[in-house]
MDTraj code that builds the backbone (N, CA, C; nanometers):
import mdtraj as md
import numpy as np

residues = "MET PRO GLY GLN ILE ILE ASP GLY GLU ARG TRP ILE ALA GLU ARG LEU ARG PHE LEU ARG ALA ARG LEU ASP GLU GLU LEU SER GLU ASP GLU ARG ARG ALA VAL GLU GLU GLU VAL ASN LEU LEU ALA GLN GLU ARG GLY LEU ARG ALA ASP GLY ARG ARG GLY SER ARG ILE LEU ARG ARG LEU ARG ARG ARG".split()
xyz = np.array([
    [0.2316, 2.5871, -0.2902],
    [0.2708, 2.6301, -0.4299],
    [0.1455, 2.7029, -0.4822],
    [0.1117, 2.8161, -0.4831],
    [0.0302, 2.8979, -0.5260],
    [0.1191, 2.9742, -0.6362],
    [0.0312, 2.9596, -0.7522],
    [0.0735, 3.0144, -0.9026],
    [0.1638, 2.8787, -0.9608],
    [0.1650, 2.7810, -0.9065],
    [0.2613, 2.6810, -0.9856],
    [0.1851, 2.5890, -1.0740],
    [0.2087, 2.5582, -1.2005],
    [0.1257, 2.4598, -1.2909],
    [0.2129, 2.3124, -1.2447],
    [0.1280, 2.2055, -1.2363],
    [0.2014, 2.1093, -1.2270],
    [0.1420, 2.0292, -1.3636],
    [0.2664, 1.9721, -1.3967],
    [0.2272, 1.9072, -1.5280],
    [0.2293, 1.7510, -1.4999],
    [0.1242, 1.6721, -1.4948],
    [0.0423, 1.5675, -1.4732],
    [0.0705, 1.4765, -1.5009],
    [0.1403, 1.4825, -1.6283],
    [0.2221, 1.3384, -1.7212],
    [0.4037, 1.2891, -1.6632],
    [0.4283, 1.4279, -1.6136],
    [0.5272, 1.4461, -1.5603],
    [0.5599, 1.3788, -1.4211],
    [0.4729, 1.4224, -1.3485],
    [0.4330, 1.4005, -1.2304],
    [0.4330, 1.2620, -1.1879],
    [0.3295, 1.2144, -1.2820],
    [0.3126, 1.0399, -1.3007],
    [0.4166, 0.9772, -1.3416],
    [0.4828, 1.0053, -1.4024],
    [0.6096, 0.9440, -1.4889],
    [0.7380, 0.9631, -1.3726],
    [0.7392, 1.0844, -1.2879],
    [0.7988, 1.0274, -1.1488],
    [0.7936, 0.9605, -1.0533],
    [0.6621, 0.9603, -1.0390],
    [0.5980, 0.8849, -0.9148],
    [0.5926, 0.7236, -0.9661],
    [0.5840, 0.7302, -1.0577],
    [0.6126, 0.5423, -1.1165],
    [0.7442, 0.5110, -1.1166],
    [0.8543, 0.6202, -1.1365],
    [0.9594, 0.5435, -1.1056],
    [1.0040, 0.5459, -0.9906],
    [0.9667, 0.6328, -0.8944],
    [0.9523, 0.5894, -0.7371],
    [0.8993, 0.4696, -0.7049],
    [0.7825, 0.4382, -0.7230],
    [0.7112, 0.3428, -0.7029],
    [0.7953, 0.2052, -0.7234],
    [0.8305, 0.2209, -0.8470],
    [0.8975, 0.0930, -0.9019],
    [1.0457, 0.1123, -0.8347],
    [1.0871, 0.1875, -0.7989],
    [1.2313, 0.1551, -0.7295],
    [1.2044, 0.1217, -0.5637],
    [1.0685, 0.1513, -0.5242],
    [1.0361, 0.0814, -0.4297],
    [1.0263, -0.0584, -0.4166],
    [0.9809, -0.1120, -0.5617],
    [0.9270, -0.2565, -0.5446],
    [1.0726, -0.3438, -0.5472],
    [1.2283, -0.2817, -0.5677],
    [1.3027, -0.3572, -0.5795],
    [1.3589, -0.3584, -0.4167],
    [1.2977, -0.2959, -0.2918],
    [1.3449, -0.2926, -0.1981],
    [1.2615, -0.4207, -0.1189],
    [1.3034, -0.4405, -0.0188],
    [1.2076, -0.5489, 0.0759],
    [1.0780, -0.4654, 0.1465],
    [1.0042, -0.4989, 0.1283],
    [0.8772, -0.4703, 0.1520],
    [0.8063, -0.5347, 0.2289],
    [0.7105, -0.5327, 0.3286],
    [0.6154, -0.6398, 0.3632],
    [0.5298, -0.6367, 0.2693],
    [0.4159, -0.7241, 0.2629],
    [0.3209, -0.8071, 0.1933],
    [0.1971, -0.6785, 0.1408],
    [0.2030, -0.6410, 0.2511],
    [0.1087, -0.5236, 0.2686],
    [0.1720, -0.4059, 0.1560],
    [0.2731, -0.3754, 0.2037],
    [0.3123, -0.2386, 0.1240],
    [0.3776, -0.2849, -0.0030],
    [0.4190, -0.3993, -0.0602],
    [0.4186, -0.4477, -0.2021],
    [0.3058, -0.4394, -0.2648],
    [0.2098, -0.4833, -0.2000],
    [0.0473, -0.4640, -0.2771],
    [0.0041, -0.3471, -0.2789],
    [0.0098, -0.2733, -0.1957],
    [-0.0164, -0.1334, -0.1873],
    [0.0499, -0.0415, -0.3063],
    [0.1666, -0.0674, -0.3226],
    [0.2571, -0.0026, -0.4120],
    [0.2378, -0.0623, -0.5635],
    [0.2140, -0.1973, -0.5960],
    [0.1762, -0.2504, -0.7120],
    [0.0195, -0.1940, -0.7588],
    [-0.0764, -0.1696, -0.6474],
    [-0.1736, -0.1368, -0.6593],
    [-0.1818, 0.0033, -0.7363],
    [-0.0919, 0.0387, -0.6441],
    [-0.0842, 0.2482, -0.7301],
    [-0.0062, 0.2657, -0.8299],
    [0.0827, 0.1602, -0.8655],
    [0.1592, 0.1308, -1.0131],
    [0.0727, 0.1296, -1.1269],
    [-0.0338, -0.0023, -1.0713],
    [-0.1343, -0.0171, -1.1729],
    [-0.2356, 0.0894, -1.1869],
    [-0.2405, 0.1485, -1.0997],
    [-0.3865, 0.2708, -1.1133],
    [-0.3110, 0.3963, -1.1967],
    [-0.1571, 0.4373, -1.1501],
    [-0.0697, 0.5172, -1.2611],
    [-0.0607, 0.4824, -1.4190],
    [-0.0549, 0.3769, -1.3932],
    [-0.0359, 0.3412, -1.5680],
    [-0.1393, 0.3235, -1.6240],
    [-0.2919, 0.2963, -1.5594],
    [-0.3722, 0.3271, -1.6294],
    [-0.4168, 0.4544, -1.6546],
    [-0.3913, 0.5549, -1.5923],
    [-0.4232, 0.6993, -1.5698],
    [-0.3651, 0.7731, -1.6969],
    [-0.2042, 0.6907, -1.7057],
    [-0.1268, 0.7544, -1.8299],
    [-0.1529, 0.6917, -1.9531],
    [-0.2644, 0.5925, -1.9578],
    [-0.2843, 0.5100, -2.1025],
    [-0.2141, 0.4274, -2.1107],
    [-0.1127, 0.3408, -2.0126],
    [-0.0061, 0.2639, -2.1027],
    [-0.1137, 0.1280, -2.0841],
    [-0.0998, 0.0483, -2.1894],
    [-0.1480, -0.0786, -2.1750],
    [-0.0487, -0.2045, -2.1345],
    [-0.0681, -0.2845, -2.0992],
    [0.0087, -0.4458, -2.0506],
    [0.1348, -0.4260, -2.1442],
    [0.1187, -0.3978, -2.2847],
    [0.2545, -0.4130, -2.3294],
    [0.3562, -0.3022, -2.3355],
    [0.3095, -0.2012, -2.2407],
    [0.3612, -0.0774, -2.2335],
    [0.3489, 0.0305, -2.3282],
    [0.2509, -0.0065, -2.4602],
    [0.2209, 0.1436, -2.5139],
    [0.1329, 0.2152, -2.5084],
    [0.1253, 0.3316, -2.5236],
    [-0.0161, 0.4172, -2.4781],
    [-0.1376, 0.3874, -2.5519],
    [-0.2101, 0.3820, -2.4686],
    [-0.3664, 0.4232, -2.5779],
    [-0.3876, 0.5506, -2.6231],
    [-0.4819, 0.5916, -2.6921],
    [-0.5471, 0.7018, -2.7170],
    [-0.5809, 0.8011, -2.6385],
    [-0.5458, 0.8939, -2.6598],
    [-0.6006, 1.0025, -2.5279],
    [-0.7267, 1.0422, -2.5508],
    [-0.7956, 1.0450, -2.6663],
    [-0.9206, 1.0594, -2.6943],
    [-1.0301, 0.9774, -2.6483],
    [-0.9656, 0.8205, -2.6479],
    [-0.9945, 0.7174, -2.5660],
    [-1.0577, 0.7322, -2.4200],
    [-0.9141, 0.7906, -2.3753],
    [-0.8989, 0.8386, -2.2334],
    [-0.9929, 0.9081, -2.1853],
    [-1.0246, 1.0436, -2.2874],
    [-1.0819, 1.1551, -2.2364],
    [-1.2665, 1.1043, -2.2327],
    [-1.2474, 0.9836, -2.3399],
    [-1.4324, 0.9658, -2.3201],
    [-1.4350, 0.8930, -2.2396],
    [-1.3320, 0.7762, -2.1648],
    [-1.3625, 0.7267, -2.0437],
    [-1.3860, 0.7756, -1.9275],
    [-1.3497, 0.9251, -1.9227],
    [-1.3115, 1.0134, -1.7655],
    [-1.4840, 1.0903, -1.7961],
    [-1.5473, 1.0772, -1.8791],
    [-1.7067, 1.1412, -1.8815],
    [-1.7754, 1.0274, -1.8235],
])
top = md.Topology()
chain = top.add_chain()
for i, resn in enumerate(residues, 1):
    res = top.add_residue(resn, chain, resSeq=i)
    for name in ("N", "CA", "C"):
        top.add_atom(name, md.element.get_by_symbol(name[0]), res)
traj = md.Trajectory(xyz[None], top)
């Protein structure tokens, strides 16, 4: 995909939607744990808090440094 720009926020939103749909399926314990871990990591990357609201982008940028 040379020359294409990836919208990270959109990619994360689509990936979260896919992973959450997988959680509705029957998964082994290991698969479920892996999916839940990835959901948590992606939610943190987006700045989502436990209550579903987004955190400040400034704080996320400072955290990455």
